[in-house]
N, C-alpha and C positions, 0 to 999 in steps of 0.2 A: 651527102654522099656516103658517110659512114652508116647512117641509118638505112640507106638503101642496100649497102653491102651486108649488113646484119640481117635484113629482111630476106635477101637472096639466100644466105646460108641457112636461115631458119626454114625457108621453103624447101631447100634441097634436103635438109635433115628430115622434114616431115615426109617428103616423097620417098626417101629411103626407108623410113619407118613403115610407110604404107606397103612398099614392096616386101619388106621383111615380114609383115603380117600376112600378106597373101602367100608368101613362100612358106611360112610356118603351117598354114592350113592346107597347103599343097601336100604336105606330108600326111595329112589326114584325108586326102582326096576330097577336099571340100572347097569348092569355089565360093567366094564371098560376095555379098551385096555391099553397096556403099554404106548403108547403115551399120552393117556388121563390122566392116573395116574400121569405122569410127568408134564403135562400141568396144572392140577388142584390140584396138591399136597397141602394138608393142611400144612400150615406153622408149622414146629416142635415147634416153640415158643408158639403155641396155646396149646401144649400138656404138656410142661415141664416148670416149674416155673424158673428153672435156666438151661441154656444150653449155651455152648460155641459157638463161631462163626463157622458156618458150611461151609460158602462159597457157591460156585456153586454146585448144586446137579445135576449131569449128568444123562442122561437117562440110562447109563450103571449101575450106582449105584442103580437106581430104579429097573432095571432088576434083579440085584443081590438080592435086598431086596424081590422082588416078588418070585424069585426062592426059597429063604429060607423059605418064608411063605408057599409056596406050599409044600415043604418038611416037614414042621412042621404040615401040615394039617389045617392051619388057613384059607386058601383060596383054591379055586380050579380053574382050567383053562379049558376052552373049546372054540374052534374056535378062539383062539387068544384073548379071553376076560377072565376077572377075577372077581370072586364074592366070598362072604363068603362061607365057606365049605358046609353049609347046604342049599344053595340057588340054587340048580341045575336048577330049573324051570326058572330062570331069563334069561338064555342064549337064549332059544327059544323065550321068550317073547320080548327080545330086537330086534331080527331079524324081528319079526312080526310088532312091532311098527315102526321100521325104514322103512319098506315098506309103511306103512300108511303115515309116515311123508314125504316120497318122493312124494307121490300123493298129499298131502296137500300143499307142497311147490309150486308145479306147479299151483294150484288153488290160493294160496296166491299171488304169483308174478303176475299172470294174473289180479287179482283184484287190487292189490296195485299199479300197474302202473298208474291207473286212479287218484290216490291220488296226483299226481303231479300237478293237477289243483287246489289243495286246497291252498289258500293263508296263509301266516304267519307260514309256516312249514320250519324249517331249517334242520331237520334230522329225520329219522325214523329207529328204530331198531325192529327186530323180537325178541320176548322174550318168556319165559315160555317153555312149552313142545315142541313147534315147533322149537325153537332155539336149544334145547337139542336133538331133533330128537326122542322124546319119547312120541309120540302122540297116542291117541286112536281114534276110529271113531267119538266120540262125542267132540273131542278137538276143541276149538276155536283158533283164531289167536291173541295172546297177542302182543301188540305193545307199545313200549316206544317212546314218541314223544318229539323232541326238537322244541320248539316254538320260534318265534321271541320275543324279549323283548317288554314288555308293550302291547302285543297282545295275551296273554295266553288264555283268555276266548273266544276271537273271533276265535282263532285257533281251540279250542275245538268245538265251535259251527259249524264252517265250516267243520271240519272233520266228525262230527256226521251227518251233512246234506248230505255230499258226500256219506258216507257209507249207509245212509238210501235210497238214490236214487238208489244205487246198490242192495238194499235189503240185505245188508251185515253188518248191525250193531247189535251188541249184546245189548239188552235192559236190563234195571235194574232188571226186574223181571224174566228174563230167567234163569232157572236152568241149562239148557244145550243150547249151541248155536254153533253147529258144523259148521266150516268154516265161522264163522262170525267174524268181527273185534271187538276186545275188547281193546279199547284205555284206559288202566288202569293206565298209568303213564305219566305225562307231566312235563317237566322242561323247563325253558327259557334259551336261549343261553347265557345270561349274569349271570347265576347262575347254573353252571353245576355240582358242587360238591354235591353229594348225602349225606344227613345228617344221615339217618337211617342205621347205619353200623352194620353188623353182618356177621357171617360165611355164613348163608343162603343167604343173599343179595349179598355178595361177589361172591359166586358160581353162583348165578343167573346172575349177571351183567357180569361176566367173559364169559358167554355163549351168550351174546347178539350178534345178527347178523345184521350188518349195511346193509340196503337195499336202502338208499337214496344216490344219487350221489354226495351230498355236502360233500366232503372228509374233508374239513377244520372243519366243525362242528363235524364230527365224531372224528377226531383227538383231538380236544380241549376237547371233552367230556371224552375221555379215559385219556388224560393227567391230567384232573381235578379230577380223581378218582383213583389215584395210591395208595390210602389207601387200595385197594383190596389186595395189596402185604402183608399186615399185616396178612391176612387170607390165601392167596394162594401164596405159595413160589415162583413159577416160572411164575407168571402172566406177560406176555409180549405181550400185545394186538397187537402191530404193527407188530409183527413177526408171531403170530399164528392165530389172529382172522379171521374167515371165513367171506367172503363178498359175498352176493348174490344181487348185484346191479340190480335194476329193469331197464328195457330198457328205456332210456330217450326219452320223447316225447316233442320236443321243443315247439310245439304250446300250450301244456298244461301248461308248465312253463311260457310262455308269458302271458297266461290268468291269472295265479296266481299272477305274478308280477304286472300286470295291476290293479288287485283288491287291492293289497297292496299299489300301488301308489295313487289310488283314496282315500284311507282312511289314508294316511300318513299325517294327519293334525289334527286340533282341533276336527273336526267331528268324526274322527276315535277314538280319545281319549275318547270322550263322549260316543260313541257307546260301546267301551270296558268297561267303567264303568257301563253302564246300563246292559250289558250282564253279567258282573261279579256279580253285585248285584242280578240279577235274579238267576243265577246258584248257587251262594253261599246260597241263601235263600232256594232253593230246596235241596241242600246238607244237610244243617242244619236240615231241617224238615224231612229228611229221617231217619226212626228208626234205620237202620243198620249202620248209620254213627258212632254212639258211642257204638256199640255193642262190647262186650269183645272178645278178640282173633283176632282182626284185626286192620287195621289202614286206616283212610281216612284223607287226607291232602288237604286243600284248602286255599292257600295263593296267593300272587301276583306273585310268581315265581315257584310254584309247585302245581300240582294236582296229588294226588295218591289215587287210589280206590282199596284197598284190604281189604274190610270189613270182609271177611271170609278167611283170610290168613292161609295157612297150614305150615307157618314158624315154629310156636311153636311145632307142631306135629313132623316135621322133626327133629328139634333140640333136642326135648325130646328123640326121638328114638336114635339119634346119641349119646347123653350123656349117655344113658343106655348102648349102645354098648361099649363105652369107658370103662365103669366099668366092664362089663361082660368079655370083651376080655383082660382086664388087661393092657390097653394102657396108661391110665392117670386117675388121680383123679380130674383133672380140668374139668370144664363144660363150655359150650358155652351159653351165654344169647341170648335172642332174641333182635331185633332191637328197642324195645320200643313199643310193641303191647299193646293195651288197656287190662287192667286186668279184 
């Protein structure tokens, strides 16, 4: 009897975690498939202060939870996707945005292959709406960059120059920049653990799509950020993460390595310091750097440019949904945005 009661409570907690996950992506206007709910399931420990060990949550348990929620009228199903009951319009919207994303991915890969000529780059990830497959015609190409140690600011300078030569760089005053590169997050290969942790960032990073052929850098990055499991129960990047590796062009890589070798000395260190001083001065003098509601980081190991982050908007909507749907009284804080 006790075992049956425990199983009942665990099933209820899994069902609430499923509903919370669908509610979170409702804020992104993104209905989910069964596989996606399982893959990005919000950790039940984020919803309940005290919860016994659940163990492995199988996709069959997720399916049972979804079926119960459909019967209860909490969510609805269409074309193999699930959304909150009153969000019928999301299904067609996702199909339309996926078509746009497929077209944008082709353009992105075609342009990104030329970035192999850029020195001091150890890895590249597609991020944001492109990685999620939730783009609109005005969407840009968000990119997370892994740079070589002690060459962070030179890497940023080189990437900006390469994108500018292709007329494909998003500039600081652009309100919209369709199909332009937006290099909004850089970390160095010797400091891969991301410090600003939240449900929003965990979900964002879980969707990253590696496009750079350096598998060791990608693997080390994922292994350094297993904190994501505190927010996403079934996060298994090596098993599930989609890869869209750009076609390798050896002559471009040789060019990049040659530039790195030329500046792998005291002159390169001085050049890095000069470029760092100049870039940091510009960042500090930019009014949006310290604007509320966002975050801009500029250290020796990380550059992050999200001055107008919608993290707080998404999490506020999610926290309201938890209350309205009766899922949990706990709330998710943001990752430390400026007040």
